[in-house]
C-alpha positions in Angstrom: 32.7 -94.6 12.0 31.7 -91.8 14.3 28.5 -91.2 16.4 27.4 -87.6 16.5 24.8 -85.7 18.5 23.3 -82.6 17.0 21.1 -79.9 18.6 19.5 -76.8 17.2 16.1 -75.3 16.2 13.8 -76.2 13.3 10.6 -74.8 11.8 7.5 -76.9 12.5 3.8 -76.9 11.6 2.0 -75.6 14.6 -1.0 -78.0 14.5 -3.3 -75.1 15.4 -3.6 -73.3 12.1 -3.0 -75.0 8.8 -0.5 -72.5 7.5 1.0 -71.4 10.8 4.7 -72.3 11.5 6.5 -72.3 14.8 10.1 -72.6 15.9 11.1 -75.6 18.1 14.3 -77.1 19.6 15.5 -80.5 18.5 18.2 -83.1 19.3 19.1 -85.9 17.0 21.9 -88.6 16.8 23.4 -90.5 14.0 26.6 -91.9 12.5 29.0 -90.4 10.0 31.8 -92.2 8.3 34.4 -89.4 8.7 35.2 -86.3 10.7 36.6 -84.5 7.7 34.3 -81.6 7.1 32.0 -83.2 9.7 29.7 -80.1 9.9 29.1 -80.3 6.1 28.4 -84.0 6.2 25.9 -83.5 9.0 24.2 -80.6 7.2 24.0 -82.2 3.7 23.6 -85.9 4.5 22.2 -86.5 8.0 20.2 -83.5 9.2 17.1 -83.5 7.0 16.3 -87.2 7.0 17.0 -87.6 10.7 14.7 -84.6 11.6 11.9 -85.7 9.2 12.0 -89.2 10.8 12.0 -88.0 14.4 9.7 -85.0 14.1 6.4 -85.4 12.1 5.8 -81.7 12.1 9.3 -80.9 10.6 9.4 -78.3 7.8 13.1 -77.2 7.7 16.0 -76.6 10.0 17.2 -73.2 11.3 20.4 -74.0 13.2 22.6 -77.1 13.7 25.3 -77.6 16.4 27.4 -80.7 16.7 27.8 -81.1 20.5 29.4 -84.6 20.6 31.5 -86.8 18.3 32.4 -90.3 19.5 34.6 -92.7 17.6 33.0 -96.2 17.3 36.0 -98.4 16.5 39.8 -98.5 17.0 40.6 -97.0 13.7 38.3 -94.1 14.4 39.8 -93.6 17.9 43.3 -93.5 16.4 42.2 -90.9 13.8 40.7 -88.7 16.4 44.2 -87.8 17.7 45.0 -86.4 14.2 41.9 -84.2 13.7 41.5 -80.6 14.7 41.3 -79.8 18.4 37.8 -78.4 17.9 36.6 -81.9 17.0 38.2 -83.7 20.0 36.2 -85.0 23.0 37.6 -84.5 26.5 39.4 -87.9 26.7 41.2 -87.3 23.4 42.2 -83.8 24.4 43.7 -85.0 27.6 45.7 -87.6 25.7 46.7 -84.9 23.2 48.0 -82.6 26.0 50.1 -85.5 27.4 51.4 -86.7 24.0 52.5 -83.2 23.1 53.7 -82.1 26.5 51.5 -78.9 26.4 51.5 -76.7 29.5 47.7 -77.0 30.1 46.3 -78.0 33.5 43.1 -79.6 32.2 41.4 -79.7 35.6 41.0 -75.9 35.4 38.7 -76.3 32.4 35.6 -78.5 33.2 33.8 -76.9 30.2 34.8 -78.7 27.0 34.7 -75.5 24.9 37.0 -73.6 27.2 39.4 -76.6 27.3 39.6 -76.7 23.5 40.4 -73.0 23.5 43.1 -73.4 26.1 44.7 -76.3 24.3 44.6 -74.5 20.9 46.3 -71.5 22.4 48.9 -73.6 24.1 49.6 -75.5 20.9 50.1 -72.3 18.9 51.8 -70.1 21.5 53.0 -72.0 24.6 54.6 -68.9 26.2 51.5 -66.8 25.5 49.3 -69.4 27.1 51.5 -69.5 30.2 51.2 -65.7 30.6 47.5 -65.8 30.1 47.0 -68.6 32.6 49.1 -66.9 35.2 46.7 -63.9 34.9 43.5 -65.9 34.9 44.4 -68.7 37.4 42.7 -67.0 40.4 39.5 -66.5 38.4 39.5 -70.0 37.0 40.1 -71.4 40.5 37.1 -69.4 41.8 35.0 -70.8 38.9 35.8 -74.3 40.1 35.0 -73.5 43.7 31.7 -71.9 42.7 30.8 -75.0 40.6 31.6 -77.3 43.5 29.6 -75.2 45.9 26.6 -74.9 43.5 26.5 -78.1 41.4 22.9 -77.5 40.5 23.7 -74.1 38.9 26.8 -75.0 36.8 27.2 -77.5 34.0 30.6 -79.1 33.2 30.4 -78.8 29.4 27.5 -80.5 27.7 25.8 -78.5 25.0 27.9 -75.4 26.0 30.9 -77.1 24.5 29.9 -77.0 20.8 32.1 -78.9 18.4 30.9 -76.7 15.6 27.9 -74.4 15.2 26.1 -72.7 12.3 23.0 -70.6 12.3 20.9 -70.0 9.2 19.0 -67.1 10.8 20.8 -63.8 10.4 21.0 -61.5 13.4 18.5 -58.7 13.6 20.4 -55.3 13.7 17.4 -53.5 15.2 13.9 -54.2 16.3 11.2 -54.4 13.6 7.5 -53.6 13.9 5.0 -56.4 13.7 4.4 -56.0 10.0 8.1 -55.9 9.1 8.8 -58.8 11.4 6.1 -61.0 9.8 7.3 -60.2 6.3 11.0 -60.9 7.2 9.9 -64.2 8.8 7.9 -65.3 5.7 10.8 -64.3 3.4 13.3 -66.2 5.5 11.2 -69.4 5.7 10.5 -69.2 2.0 14.2 -68.9 1.3 15.1 -71.8 3.6 12.3 -74.0 2.0 13.6 -73.2 -1.5 17.1 -74.2 -0.5 15.8 -77.5 0.9 13.8 -78.2 -2.2 16.7 -77.4 -4.5 19.0 -79.7 -2.5 16.3 -82.4 -2.6 16.0 -82.5 1.2 12.2 -81.8 1.1 9.3 -81.9 -1.3 7.6 -78.7 -2.5 4.8 -77.6 -0.3 1.3 -76.8 -1.4 0.9 -73.3 -2.9 -0.3 -70.9 -0.2 -3.2 -68.5 -0.9 -2.2 -65.0 -1.8 -2.2 -62.4 1.0 -4.6 -59.6 0.3 -3.4 -56.2 1.4 -6.1 -54.0 3.1 -7.4 -51.0 1.0 -5.9 -47.7 2.2 -8.2 -45.5 4.2 -9.6 -42.4 2.3 -8.4 -39.0 3.6 -10.6 -36.0 3.9 -9.1 -34.6 0.7 -10.5 -37.5 -1.2 -14.0 -37.0 0.0 -16.6 -35.2 -2.2 -18.7 -32.4 -0.7 -21.8 -34.6 -1.0 -20.2 -37.3 1.2 -19.8 -35.0 4.2 
């Protein structure tokens, strides 16, 4: 059994206008029985019920990022050493480096995400890692000295070291005007809600009233002589 912490953003009812929706940050925790396909397990089995229970204004999720996986028993602790490096916590990675005699000086990587990257490279290409580290060592050392000099400005991992991340909101290639942005937002939320309803993660919402488009303004060519 494994305990996971998940952060991300969700769509919520605003509480100001009945049909208005807003975007909010969330953080939930729960247990999963396996780290095999952990992100899929969290998305399909844990996320919707956990969010609905914790946040009364919850409508649907937008993003989900696993930031922590902690084994809860000896069997799970043993299995953590066999999973992908991207799922390992810091203590497990340090043991992994020692067990496999990898040339990684873990003290140079206080950020968990950067540590995982370094260990992955050292595992796949030890010589390549050594060359890269020799080039980056002065900069990595300066990062450590800056963090020590300004502890209030630098974090040593935390949410920056995502185990896995997925975003349901596609990147906008260019800025949209207000009308286009509103339509894209409505279409995206409708699609997300439909997916949730199809998967059984949420019940259908009440039908929304139709949106009436304003009548086009008449041009001078459309006016009769008597109207002038």
